[in-house]
TIZASE-767238 format. One record per residue (C-alpha): residue in one letter; x, y, z. Coordinates in steps of 0.25 Angstrom, whole numbers, padded with zeros to 4 digits, always signed. Layout:
# TIZASE-767238
aXYZ...
***
This chain:
# TIZASE-767238
x+0000+0000+0000x+0005+0014-0004x+0003+0026+0004x+0007+0041+0003x+0019+0043+0012x+0011+0052+0022x+0001+0042+0025x+0010+0034+0033x+0016+0044+0042x+0009+0040+0054x+0010+0026+0053x+0025+0026+0051x+0028+0036+0062x+0019+0028+0072x+0025+0015+0069x+0040+0019+0070x+0041+0025+0084x+0051+0015+0089x+0064+0009+0083x+0061-0004+0078x+0071-0016+0080x+0074-0016+0064x+0081-0003+0065x+0095-0002+0069x+0101+0009+0077x+0116+0012+0080x+0124+0023+0087x+0129+0034+0077x+0143+0038+0076x+0150+0047+0065x+0165+0047+0063x+0166+0057+0051x+0172+0070+0052x+0163+0082+0052x+0163+0091+0039x+0158+0105+0038x+0148+0108+0027x+0153+0107+0013x+0148+0113+0000x+0155+0105-0010x+0147+0101-0023x+0146+0088-0030x+0155+0087-0043x+0157+0102-0044x+0169+0099-0052x+0162+0091-0062x+0158+0102-0072x+0162+0097-0086x+0149+0093-0092x+0154+0095-0107x+0152+0080-0110x+0138+0079-0104x+0127+0079-0115x+0113+0086-0114x+0107+0073-0108x+0092+0070-0105x+0088+0069-0091x+0078+0058-0086x+0072+0061-0073x+0068+0046-0072x+0057+0048-0060x+0054+0034-0055x+0042+0030-0048x+0047+0030-0034x+0053+0044-0036x+0039+0049-0040x+0031+0041-0030x+0030+0047-0015x+0022+0035-0009x+0028+0023-0003x+0025+0009+0000x+0021+0008+0014x+0026-0006+0015x+0040-0001+0012x+0041+0011+0021x+0052+0010+0033x+0049+0021+0043x+0059+0029+0050x+0055+0039+0061x+0064+0050+0065x+0063+0056+0079x+0075+0065+0083x+0086+0056+0085x+0078+0043+0085x+0074+0035+0073x+0065+0023+0072x+0062+0014+0061x+0058-0001+0058x+0067-0007+0047x+0081-0013+0048x+0084-0006+0035x+0086+0007+0043x+0098+0009+0052x+0098+0019+0063x+0111+0023+0068x+0108+0034+0078x+0101+0046+0070x+0106+0039+0057x+0096+0031+0048x+0102+0022+0037x+0092+0017+0028x+0099+0004+0022x+0088-0002+0013x+0080+0002+0001x+0065+0006+0005x+0056+0016+0010x+0058+0024+0023x+0049+0034+0029x+0056+0044+0038x+0049+0053+0048x+0053+0062+0060x+0065+0070+0064x+0079+0066+0064x+0090+0074+0072x+0105+0073+0068x+0101+0061+0059x+0101+0055+0045x+0097+0045+0035x+0106+0037+0027x+0101+0029+0016x+0110+0017+0013x+0104+0006+0005x+0111-0004-0004x+0098-0008-0010x+0095-0005-0025x+0082+0001-0021x+0077+0014-0017x+0077+0020-0003x+0065+0030+0000x+0065+0039+0012x+0051+0045+0015x+0052+0058+0022x+0040+0060+0030x+0043+0072+0039x+0058+0070+0041x+0068+0080+0048x+0083+0075+0049x+0094+0084+0053x+0108+0080+0054x+0120+0090+0057x+0131+0081+0052x+0127+0074+0040x+0117+0072+0030x+0102+0069+0034x+0100+0060+0023x+0112+0052+0017x+0109+0042+0005x+0121+0033+0004x+0116+0022-0004x+0103+0020-0011x+0097+0016-0025x+0088+0029-0024x+0083+0036-0011x+0070+0042-0012x+0066+0053-0002x+0051+0056-0001x+0045+0068+0006x+0031+0064+0011x+0020+0074+0007x+0018+0085+0018x+0031+0083+0026x+0043+0091+0029x+0056+0085+0029x+0070+0091+0033x+0084+0087+0032x+0096+0095+0038x+0110+0094+0040x+0121+0102+0046x+0133+0110+0042x+0144+0099+0045x+0143+0085+0041x+0150+0072+0046x+0152+0066+0031x+0150+0051+0027x+0161+0053+0016x+0170+0065+0019x+0178+0063+0006x+0165+0066-0003x+0159+0075+0008x+0147+0066+0008x+0136+0067+0012x+0135+0082+0010x+0120+0085+0009x+0108+0084+0017x+0102+0073+0008x+0114+0066+0002x+0112+0054-0007x+0122+0046-0014x+0112+0040-0023x+0099+0044-0030x+0090+0052-0022x+0075+0056-0025x+0066+0065-0017x+0052+0065-0018x+0038+0067-0011x+0029+0079-0007x+0035+0083+0006x+0046+0093+0009x+0061+0092+0013x+0070+0103+0019x+0085+0101+0018x+0094+0110+0027x+0108+0107+0020x+0117+0113+0029x+0130+0105+0026x+0129+0105+0011x+0120+0100+0000x+0105+0098+0002x+0101+0086-0007x+0112+0078-0014x+0112+0065-0022x+0124+0060-0028x+0116+0053-0038x+0102+0058-0043x+0093+0067-0035x+0078+0068-0039x+0069+0077-0032x+0055+0073-0036x+0046+0081-0027x+0045+0087-0013x+0048+0101-0007x+0063+0103-0004x+0070+0113+0003x+0085+0114+0004x+0094+0123+0011x+0108+0119+0008x+0123+0123+0010x+0127+0116-0002x+0119+0112-0014x+0105+0109-0011x+0102+0098-0021x+0112+0089-0028x+0110+0077-0037x+0124+0073-0043x+0118+0065-0054x+0106+0073-0056x+0094+0081-0049x+0080+0079-0053x+0069+0087-0047x+0055+0085-0050x+0043+0092-0044x+0049+0096-0031x+0050+0109-0024x+0064+0113-0020x+0069+0125-0012x+0084+0127-0011x+0094+0136-0004x+0108+0132-0007x+0122+0137-0004x+0127+0130-0016x+0119+0124-0029x+0104+0122-0028x+0102+0109-0036x+0113+0103-0044x+0117+0089-0051x+0133+0087-0052x+0137+0075-0059x+0143+0077-0073x+0139+0065-0081x+0130+0062-0093x+0115+0061-0088x+0119+0066-0074x+0122+0079-0067x+0108+0085-0071x+0097+0092-0065x+0082+0089-0070x+0071+0098-0064x+0057+0093-0067x+0046+0104-0062x+0052+0107-0048x+0050+0120-0041x+0065+0123-0036x+0069+0136-0028x+0084+0138-0026x+0093+0148-0019x+0107+0143-0021x+0121+0150-0019x+0126+0143-0031x+0118+0136-0043x+0104+0135-0042x+0102+0121-0051x+0115+0115-0056x+0116+0103-0065x+0129+0099-0069x+0124+0093-0082x+0109+0095-0086x+0098+0104-0080x+0085+0100-0085x+0072+0108-0080x+0059+0103-0084x+0050+0113-0076x+0048+0118-0062x+0050+0131-0055x+0064+0137-0050x+0068+0148-0043x+0084+0149-0041x+0093+0159-0034x+0108+0157-0035x+0120+0165-0029x+0124+0173-0016x+0112+0181-0014x+0103+0170-0010x+0098+0169+0004x+0104+0155+0007x+0117+0158+0014x+0123+0147+0023x+0135+0147+0033x+0145+0142+0022x+0141+0151+0011x+0152+0152+0001x+0154+0167-0002x+0161+0165-0016x+0155+0166-0029x+0163+0156-0037x+0152+0147-0041x+0140+0145-0050x+0127+0152-0046x+0118+0149-0057x+0103+0147-0057x+0103+0134-0065x+0115+0127-0071x+0119+0115-0079x+0132+0110-0086x+0125+0104-0098x+0112+0109-0101x+0099+0115-0095x+0085+0112-0101x+0073+0120-0096x+0061+0114-0100x+0051+0123-0092x+0050+0129-0078x+0050+0142-0070x+0064+0148-0066x+0068+0159-0057x+0084+0161-0056x+0091+0171-0049x+0106+0167-0050x+0119+0174-0048x+0125+0166-0060x+0118+0161-0073x+0103+0159-0071x+0103+0146-0080x+0117+0140-0085x+0121+0128-0093x+0136+0125-0096x+0130+0119-0109x+0115+0122-0114x+0102+0127-0109x+0088+0125-0116x+0076+0132-0110x+0063+0126-0116x+0053+0133-0107x+0051+0139-0093x+0051+0153-0086x+0065+0157-0083x+0068+0169-0074x+0083+0172-0072x+0090+0183-0065x+0105+0180-0065x+0119+0187-0061x+0125+0181-0073x+0118+0175-0085x+0103+0171-0086x+0104+0159-0095x+0118+0154-0099x+0122+0141-0107x+0136+0139-0111x+0132+0134-0125x+0117+0133-0129x+0105+0141-0123x+0091+0137-0130x+0078+0143-0125x+0066+0137-0132x+0055+0143-0124x+0053+0149-0110x+0052+0162-0103x+0066+0167-0099x+0069+0179-0091x+0083+0184-0087x+0080+0196-0078x+0095+0198-0074x+0108+0192-0079x+0122+0195-0085x+0117+0188-0098x+0104+0183-0101x+0105+0171-0110x+0119+0165-0114x+0124+0154-0121x+0133+0151-0134x+0120+0146-0142x+0107+0153-0138x+0094+0149-0145x+0080+0155-0141x+0068+0148-0148x+0058+0153-0139x+0054+0159-0125x+0052+0173-0119x+0066+0178-0114x+0068+0191-0107x+0083+0194-0102x+0089+0205-0094x+0104+0205-0093x+0116+0214-0089x+0124+0208-0100x+0120+0202-0113x+0105+0196-0114x+0107+0184-0123x+0122+0181-0125x+0126+0169-0135x+0140+0167-0131x+0150+0155-0129x+0160+0163-0120x+0160+0164-0105x+0155+0174-0096x+0154+0178-0081x+0151+0166-0073x+0152+0162-0058x+0157+0148-0060x+0168+0144-0069x+0165+0133-0078x+0151+0137-0081x+0153+0150-0088x+0143+0156-0095x+0144+0162-0110x+0151+0174-0110x+0145+0185-0118x+0154+0195-0122x+0159+0201-0108x+0173+0207-0108x+0185+0198-0102x+0189+0200-0088x+0201+0208-0086x+0214+0201-0082x+0224+0203-0071x+0239+0203-0073x+0239+0189-0074x+0230+0188-0086x+0219+0182-0077x+0204+0187-0076x+0204+0198-0066x+0190+0194-0059x+0191+0206-0050x+0189+0216-0061x+0177+0207-0066x+0174+0212-0080x+0173+0227-0077x+0183+0235-0086x+0193+0244-0079x+0188+0258-0076x+0193+0270-0083x+0204+0278-0075x+0206+0292-0072x+0219+0300-0073x+0223+0295-0059x+0222+0280-0064x+0209+0278-0055x+0197+0272-0060x+0187+0282-0066x+0174+0278-0061x+0167+0289-0068x+0171+0282-0081x+0165+0269-0078x+0168+0258-0088x+0162+0265-0100x+0169+0269-0112x+0170+0284-0115x+0159+0289-0124x+0162+0293-0137x+0162+0308-0140x+0155+0317-0151x+0162+0328-0158x+0160+0338-0147x+0167+0328-0137x+0154+0325-0130x+0150+0311-0126x+0142+0305-0137x+0131+0298-0130x+0126+0292-0143x+0138+0283-0144x+0135+0275-0131x+0147+0268-0125x+0151+0261-0138x+0166+0259-0141x+0170+0265-0154x+0171+0255-0164x+0185+0252-0171x+0188+0258-0184x+0197+0255-0195x+0204+0265-0203x+0192+0270-0210x+0185+0272-0198x+0176+0260-0200x+0172+0249-0189x+0182+0238-0190x+0175+0228-0181x+0170+0221-0193x+0165+0207-0190x+0171+0207-0177x+0164+0218-0171x+0149+0224-0171x+0141+0223-0183x+0144+0232-0194x+0133+0239-0202x+0126+0230-0211x+0131+0217-0204x+0143+0212-0197x+0146+0205-0184x+0140+0209-0170x+0149+0208-0158x+0162+0210-0154x+0165+0196-0150x+0169+0185-0159x+0159+0174-0162x+0159+0162-0153x+0148+0155-0162x+0136+0159-0151x+0123+0158-0157x+0110+0165-0152x+0097+0161-0159x+0083+0167-0156x+0071+0158-0163x+0061+0164-0155x+0055+0169-0141x+0055+0183-0135x+0068+0187-0130x+0070+0200-0122x+0084+0205-0118x+0088+0217-0109x+0103+0216-0109x+0114+0225-0103x+0124+0219-0113x+0121+0213-0126x+0106+0210-0128x+0108+0198-0137x+0122+0193-0140x+0129+0182-0147x+0143+0179-0148x+0140+0173-0162x+0126+0174-0169x+0112+0179-0166x+0101+0172-0174x+0086+0177-0172x+0075+0169-0179x+0063+0173-0170x+0058+0177-0158x+0058+0191-0152x+0071+0197-0146x+0070+0210-0138x+0084+0216-0133x+0086+0227-0124x+0101+0229-0125x+0111+0237-0118x+0113+0251-0116x+0128+0251-0116x+0135+0252-0130x+0144+0241-0127x+0133+0230-0129x+0121+0228-0139x+0107+0223-0139x+0112+0213-0149x+0126+0207-0151x+0133+0196-0159x+0145+0191-0164x+0142+0185-0178x+0127+0187-0183x+0113+0191-0178x+0103+0186-0188x+0088+0188-0186x+0078+0180-0194x+0065+0182-0187x+0059+0188-0174x+0060+0201-0168x+0073+0207-0162x+0074+0221-0154x+0088+0224-0149x+0089+0238-0142x+0100+0244-0135x+0113+0253-0136x+0119+0256-0149x+0133+0254-0146x+0134+0239-0150x+0121+0237-0157x+0120+0227-0168x+0109+0221-0177x+0106+0208-0184x+0115+0204-0195x+0113+0203-0210x+0110+0187-0210x+0096+0190-0204x+0084+0188-0211x+0075+0198-0203x+0077+0212-0204x+0083+0220-0192x+0085+0235-0189x+0097+0241-0181x+0093+0254-0176x+0101+0265-0169x+0093+0275-0163x+0097+0290-0163x+0098+0290-0147x+0097+0281-0136x+0083+0279-0131x+0079+0275-0117x+0073+0262-0113x+0058+0260-0115x+0059+0269-0128x+0050+0261-0138x+0056+0258-0152x+0045+0257-0163x+0048+0252-0177x+0037+0255-0188x+0036+0252-0202x+0032+0262-0213x+0017+0260-0210x+0019+0264-0195x+0017+0249-0191x+0026+0245-0179x+0036+0235-0182x+0043+0234-0170x+0042+0242-0155x+0051+0239-0144x+0055+0246-0131x+0069+0244-0126x+0070+0243-0111x+0083+0251-0111x+0090+0262-0118x+0093+0260-0133x+0098+0266-0146x+0100+0253-0154x+0087+0246-0158x+0089+0233-0167x+0077+0226-0171x+0072+0215-0181x+0057+0210-0184x+0052+0203-0196x+0043+0216-0197x+0055+0223-0204x+0055+0223-0219x+0065+0226-0229x+0063+0239-0236x+0053+0244-0226x+0054+0257-0218x+0052+0258-0203x+0052+0269-0193x+0059+0266-0179x+0054+0274-0166x+0061+0275-0152x+0049+0280-0143x+0043+0292-0151x+0056+0295-0159x+0057+0291-0174x+0071+0285-0174x+0070+0284-0190x+0065+0276-0202x+0073+0265-0209x+0070+0255-0219x+0074+0241-0218x+0085+0239-0228x+0093+0227-0224x+0092+0215-0215x+0097+0225-0203x+0094+0239-0205x+0102+0249-0197x+0095+0262-0192x+0101+0274-0187x+0115+0277-0183x+0121+0263-0182x+0135+0263-0178x+0145+0253-0184x+0144+0245-0171x+0129+0241-0176x+0125+0231-0185x+0115+0232-0196x+0112+0233-0211x+0109+0245-0219x+0106+0258-0212x+0092+0263-0213x+0090+0279-0212x+0085+0286-0200x+0074+0294-0204x+0067+0303-0194x+0074+0301-0181x+0066+0314-0175x+0056+0312-0163x+0044+0308-0167x+0031+0303-0162x+0029+0288-0164x+0015+0287-0171x+0011+0275-0164x+0011+0270-0150x+0011+0256-0144x-0002+0253-0138x+0003+0241-0129x+0008+0250-0117x+0012+0238-0109x+0023+0233-0119x+0033+0243-0122x+0039+0236-0134x+0032+0230-0146x+0034+0223-0159x+0024+0225-0169x+0009+0230-0165x-0002+0222-0159x-0003+0207-0161x+0003+0195-0153x+0009+0201-0140x+0020+0195-0132x+0027+0202-0120x+0041+0199-0115x+0044+0198-0101x+0047+0214-0100x+0034+0217-0107x+0042+0225-0117x+0038+0218-0130x+0027+0215-0138x+0027+0208-0151x+0016+0209-0162x+0013+0201-0174x+0004+0211-0182x+0007+0222-0192x+0019+0216-0198x+0028+0226-0206
***
């Protein structure tokens, strides 16, 4: 007869009030030396995953892992009462306050055990099942639950019960050479946790739950406060529909074994909250997220300090990390990290989900490939938003705010907090070197300040280059802070194909190409960047979608940047920003573009409107920041047609599309484009038409199918095609 766990609580406790003859009891003695708390992690040096493939993960849920019931005839009851233990089976050995389970079977535990622990040591090729029915075990010198040997151990949490395991800051180790055991729950074999009850773990020595094989958490409500890592599965970690709350001095959840089909983490619709000093979730090979809710905070600022807190910063503090690849099928993610929000040493694929990231480094970084097939991704704070050598965006709603590049296709290295997991580099300057030729990390990447006549740093100068002067010797504000382009003997720009694009075509960035690729096939992308808006150290290809870039206000970056080519074959592109380094799509495009340089710098929130000769709106957009350059492309642009462009109420000019990229205005040699369209007008004038949709400050087209981005700035329409 099978019953629910809760149904036999009274029977079990009442029938086991005394120690029966079948239980053995011995005095306790410990000869091992006492060891203070340790914070070493498993296989930390095993970081080379170059030979590991992108293998499939099979969670392989067995019937006994999913079943919370038990067979009444198989139950061995163990009652805990302070420092007294009672049972009725010879399969259980009692040595003082230590319980050793020696045979496979099902064991029901209830009550409180002080300065005691449970040891599972079974040679049987069958499972050991521990049913926690309101258990509280504390031990100041060793692990409360130590699984030495078992085919598999299943810990079941009875519905409605609260269970607590606590250890101390100093351990008497069973195996000093390997620092074992070193977790509040420590298992040398496969470990499974299921049930509908709760489990609280106070890991004062080191780790919370650790398995040296596979760890599965099927269900339950689990709270862990750990002085080391909170959850470790060496071979792998699988979490199904559990609710887990973690406060960790090191990593939150991790898998560590570098081997094919091991070292992975598989998350199948759990609800997980992590506050970790180091990484939130770390898989040394694969991280696969099927669904679920995740709230992850990493870094020094978390309110989870412990007595042995490491004050150094020479470690990884990423939100989610994997050595081989990360796949996100669905789920809700809120990540606040001092390092990359989501990081892979190889590839990342996002198929769906809602992702919100605030990062002190990159938002989403992959060393090799980043593919976004769908999902809502918002990077509200970051150094660089999306970064990988090969970036493909097929669909989704993407909103990025950065201090540096918004989207960066690059193969180089960039600032990182843990060596060996270096993100791609972008185009940051190289660190200064000291007298030994080594990078001088004390200076960071800040250029040396200009000096005054006394050899002292001139703080008034800042690190800005001197502004160019006009014919009267006055600072020419229109020049921005662009460096003067190198010239040959004919006073022509000599950057050629290695510099910025020349009028009529040419190359984009100063950096040499590294073969990086950025491909956008669909979706809605909005970028607000302090550095380059969209940047590739190779090529950019836009085949569809809607891309809106609020680029830099400084002259040293551009809303659009590339080393080789930028081809647009469909979709909508708007890139607004400073004029100093502005470039446009190249001649290999099949869709027309316009590279407009306005007569002055306009304040953010000034609406730009483009109308055809009949007065129909072709495109409107309201940049969020100051701008003078306005690059755009839409399938509404037609060869030979004439258009008028407005900035606010000012008619900046009239132009005719005459090449695949038409240049409008006083475009410097640093700006790309095709043939120049004449600026007619340029005088203040009232825009004859106003936008009726006052809730949306930037629009493409007129009325029609409306879709707003996360900043409520852009509305796209499908009517009144030019």
